[in-house]
C-alpha positions in Angstrom: 0.0 0.0 0.0 1.0 3.7 -0.3 1.7 5.9 2.7 -0.8 8.7 3.2 1.0 12.0 3.0 0.6 13.7 6.4 -0.8 17.1 5.4 -2.4 19.4 8.0 -6.0 20.1 6.9 -5.5 23.6 8.3 -3.5 25.6 5.8 -3.2 28.8 7.8 -3.9 29.5 11.5 -3.9 33.0 12.9 -5.0 32.8 16.5 -8.6 31.3 16.6 -8.9 31.9 12.9 -8.2 28.7 10.9 -8.3 28.5 7.1 -8.6 24.9 5.8 -7.2 23.6 2.6 -10.7 22.6 1.5 -11.8 26.3 1.6 -8.7 27.4 -0.2 -9.5 24.9 -2.9 -12.9 26.5 -3.4 -11.2 29.9 -3.7 -8.7 28.7 -6.2 -11.4 27.0 -8.2 -13.4 30.2 -8.4 -10.3 32.2 -9.5 -9.6 29.6 -12.2 -13.2 29.8 -13.4 -12.9 33.6 -13.6 -9.7 33.4 -15.7 -11.1 30.7 -18.0 -14.4 32.7 -18.4 -12.4 35.8 -19.5 -10.9 33.6 -22.3 -14.2 32.1 -23.3 -15.9 35.6 -23.3 -13.6 36.5 -26.3 -15.3 33.9 -28.5 -17.7 35.3 -31.0 -20.5 33.0 -29.9 -20.1 33.8 -26.2 -23.3 34.9 -24.5 -21.2 36.8 -22.0 -18.8 39.8 -22.5 -15.7 40.5 -20.5 -17.3 43.1 -18.3 -20.0 40.6 -17.1 -17.6 37.8 -16.1 -17.0 39.0 -12.5 -20.7 39.2 -11.7 -21.3 35.8 -13.3 -18.7 34.1 -11.2 -20.1 35.8 -8.1 -23.6 34.6 -8.9 -22.4 31.1 -9.5 -20.3 31.1 -6.4 -23.3 32.0 -4.3 -25.3 29.2 -6.1 -22.6 26.6 -5.4 -22.3 27.4 -1.7 -26.0 27.8 -0.9 -27.2 25.0 -3.1 -24.3 22.7 -2.1 -25.1 23.2 1.6 -28.9 22.8 1.2 -28.4 19.8 -1.0 -26.2 18.1 1.5 -28.7 18.6 4.3 -31.7 17.5 2.3 -30.1 14.5 0.4 -27.7 13.2 3.0 -28.5 14.6 6.5 -32.3 15.3 6.4 -32.8 13.8 9.9 -30.3 16.3 11.4 -32.0 19.1 9.6 -35.4 18.2 11.0 -34.2 17.8 14.5 -31.8 20.8 14.5 -32.7 23.3 11.7 -29.9 25.6 12.7 -27.4 23.0 11.7 -28.0 24.1 8.1 -25.8 27.1 8.9 -22.9 25.2 10.5 -20.9 25.3 7.3 -17.6 25.1 9.3 -18.5 21.5 10.2 -18.3 20.6 6.5 -21.0 19.0 4.3 -21.5 20.0 0.7 -23.4 18.2 -2.1 -22.5 18.4 -5.8 -26.0 17.7 -6.8 -27.3 20.5 -4.6 -24.6 22.8 -5.9 -25.6 22.0 -9.5 -29.2 23.0 -8.7 -27.9 26.2 -7.1 -25.8 27.1 -10.1 -28.8 26.5 -12.4 -30.9 28.9 -10.4 -28.1 31.5 -10.3 -27.6 31.1 -14.1 -31.4 31.6 -14.7 -31.3 34.9 -12.7 -28.1 36.2 -14.3 -29.3 35.3 -17.8 -32.3 37.5 -17.3 -30.1 40.2 -15.9 -27.8 40.4 -19.0 -30.5 39.7 -21.5 -29.3 36.2 -22.7 -30.9 32.8 -22.4 -30.4 30.1 -19.8 -29.2 27.4 -22.3 -26.6 29.8 -23.7 -25.3 30.6 -20.2 -25.2 27.0 -19.0 -23.2 26.0 -22.1 -20.8 28.9 -21.2 -20.4 27.9 -17.6 -20.2 24.1 -17.9 -16.5 23.9 -19.0 -15.5 26.2 -16.1 -16.8 23.8 -13.4 -14.5 20.7 -13.5 -11.4 22.6 -12.3 -13.3 23.5 -9.1 -14.6 20.0 -8.8 -11.1 18.5 -9.1 -9.6 20.9 -6.6 -12.5 20.3 -4.2 -11.8 16.5 -4.2 -8.1 17.2 -3.5 -9.3 19.3 -0.5 -11.4 16.2 0.6 -8.2 14.1 0.3 -6.2 16.5 2.4 -9.0 16.7 5.0 -9.2 12.9 5.1 -12.9 12.8 4.3 -15.0 10.9 1.7 -12.4 8.1 1.5 -13.0 4.8 -0.3 -13.9 1.3 0.7 -11.6 -1.3 2.0 -9.2 -2.7 -0.7 -6.1 -4.8 -1.4 -4.9 -2.8 -4.4 -1.3 -1.8 -4.3 -2.2 1.9 -4.1 -4.6 1.6 -1.2 -4.0 3.9 1.8 -4.6 4.0 5.5 -6.1 7.3 6.5 -4.9 8.3 10.0 -8.4 9.7 10.9 -10.1 6.5 9.9 -11.3 4.9 13.2 -10.9 1.4 11.7 -7.5 2.2 10.1 -8.3 0.0 7.1 -6.5 0.1 3.8 -8.9 2.0 1.5 -9.2 3.3 -2.0 -8.1 7.0 -2.3 -11.4 7.6 -4.0 -11.1 11.4 -3.6 -8.1 11.2 -6.1 -10.1 9.1 -8.5 -12.8 11.7 -8.5 -10.3 14.5 -8.8 -8.9 12.8 -11.9 -12.2 11.9 -13.6 -14.5 14.8 -12.5 -11.7 17.3 -12.6 -9.0 16.7 -15.2 -10.7 14.4 -17.6 -14.0 16.2 -17.6 -12.3 19.6 -18.0 -10.2 18.5 -21.0 -13.2 16.9 -22.8 -15.5 19.8 -22.3 -12.9 22.4 -23.1 -12.0 20.8 -26.4 -15.7 20.1 -27.2 -16.7 23.7 -26.6 -13.8 25.3 -28.6 -16.2 25.7 -31.5 -20.0 26.5 -31.6 -22.3 23.7 -30.6 -26.1 23.5 -30.6 -27.7 24.9 -27.6 -27.4 22.8 -24.4 -25.0 20.3 -26.1 -22.2 21.4 -23.9 -24.3 21.3 -20.8 -25.8 18.0 -21.7 -22.3 16.5 -22.2 -21.3 17.8 -18.8 -24.1 16.2 -16.8 -23.8 13.0 -18.8 -20.1 12.5 -18.2 -20.2 13.7 -14.6 -23.1 11.3 -13.9 -21.1 8.4 -15.4 -17.9 9.2 -13.6 -19.5 9.7 -10.3 -21.6 6.5 -10.7 -18.5 4.5 -11.3 -16.4 5.9 -8.5 -19.3 5.3 -6.0 -18.5 1.5 -6.3 -15.2 2.1 -4.5 -16.3 5.1 -2.3 -17.4 4.5 1.3 -21.1 5.1 1.5 -22.2 7.9 3.9 -22.8 6.8 7.5 -26.5 6.3 8.3 -27.7 6.2 4.6 -29.0 2.9 3.5 -27.8 1.2 0.3 -30.5 0.3 -2.2 -30.7 -3.2 -3.7 -27.7 -4.1 -1.6 -25.3 -2.1 -3.8 -26.6 1.3 -5.0 -25.6 4.3 -3.0 -27.4 7.6 -2.6 -24.8 9.2 -4.9 -25.5 6.7 -7.6 -29.2 7.1 -7.3 -28.9 10.9 -7.8 -26.6 10.3 -10.8 -29.2 8.2 -12.7 -31.4 11.1 -13.7 -28.3 13.1 -14.6 -27.2 10.4 -17.1 -30.7 10.1 -18.6 -31.0 13.9 -18.9 -27.6 14.2 -20.5 -28.4 11.7 -23.2 -31.8 13.3 -23.8 -30.3 16.8 -24.0 -27.6 15.8 -26.5 -30.1 14.0 -28.8 -32.6 16.9 -28.5 -29.8 19.5 -29.0 -28.4 18.1 -32.2 -31.8 17.4 -33.7 -33.6 20.6 -33.0 -31.3 23.4 -31.8 -29.3 26.0 -33.8 -25.8 27.1 -33.3 -25.5 30.0 -30.8 -25.4 33.6 -31.8 -23.3 35.2 -29.1 -22.4 38.6 -27.7 -18.7 37.8 -27.5 -15.8 40.2 -28.2 -14.0 38.0 -30.7 -14.2 38.2 -34.5 -17.1 36.2 -36.0 -16.4 34.0 -39.0 -18.9 36.0 -41.1 -17.3 39.3 -40.1 -13.9 38.0 -41.0 -15.1 37.0 -44.4 -16.7 40.4 -45.0 -13.5 42.1 -43.9 -11.5 40.2 -46.5 -14.0 41.1 -49.2 -14.1 44.8 -48.2 -10.3 45.1 -47.8 -9.4 48.7 -48.6 -12.9 50.0 -48.0 -13.5 52.5 -45.2 -17.1 51.2 -44.6 -17.1 48.8 -41.6 -18.9 45.5 -41.8 -22.0 44.8 -39.8 -20.0 42.4 -37.5 -17.4 45.2 -36.9 -20.1 47.7 -36.1 -21.5 45.3 -33.5 -18.1 44.7 -32.0 -17.6 48.5 -31.7 -21.0 48.8 -29.9 -20.0 46.1 -27.4 
């Protein structure tokens, strides 16, 4: 087996104030999303312009935190919520749900799309490739904090987590999720979204692949304490992933069969405008595309 690297979950301690690595990972994830969003906003089919990126990230960050916490309490700790409603606000004790965070981001995207005059599908397709980096960093934060570890195993890369009361050799499932939900999902979505796709194709691919990756990793991830396993093998996480997989397949089919390519508000040069510029080379009259860019 591999030796678990002894890393203090507290990254910085100033008197009673303690900043955990898990929280820092969230912060780095939001900063990375902001930087990537600035790059995507330059695409001609982007529904977001550069000046709107900061507010977009703020809206999504609020959606992630509020939705993630509400989702955890409803999906995984509902009994505690009923008995002690104020436990909802004890975020320092940990407990975030991806599925709840996803719902929170969708609500935030709906509100922000109306604010800037674009559509929900266009904004979701813009945001989807920004998410995996944060997911991967969050799982690394789970690994450092020794939480959400895997089931007992005899594979050569199994680890003993010092905080595990049973001190069993377990799968480092947090690292599996960081690789699949973070790195692999980001690379696939970033490459896929480098050119215009029909509306909701990018968002559909995101929820399909996340659902598949999470469903597979749940086979080696320790189920949450106090939550029953259905049919003797299906965890709560897998149950929540099934509608995601189904919705992803349906969205991709529907998108490619019925939806047009996006018409964005981005600050890059559109293909049509580029072609007009070549034809009008030497002319002082700007193309329609150029006029639109100047207005932006």
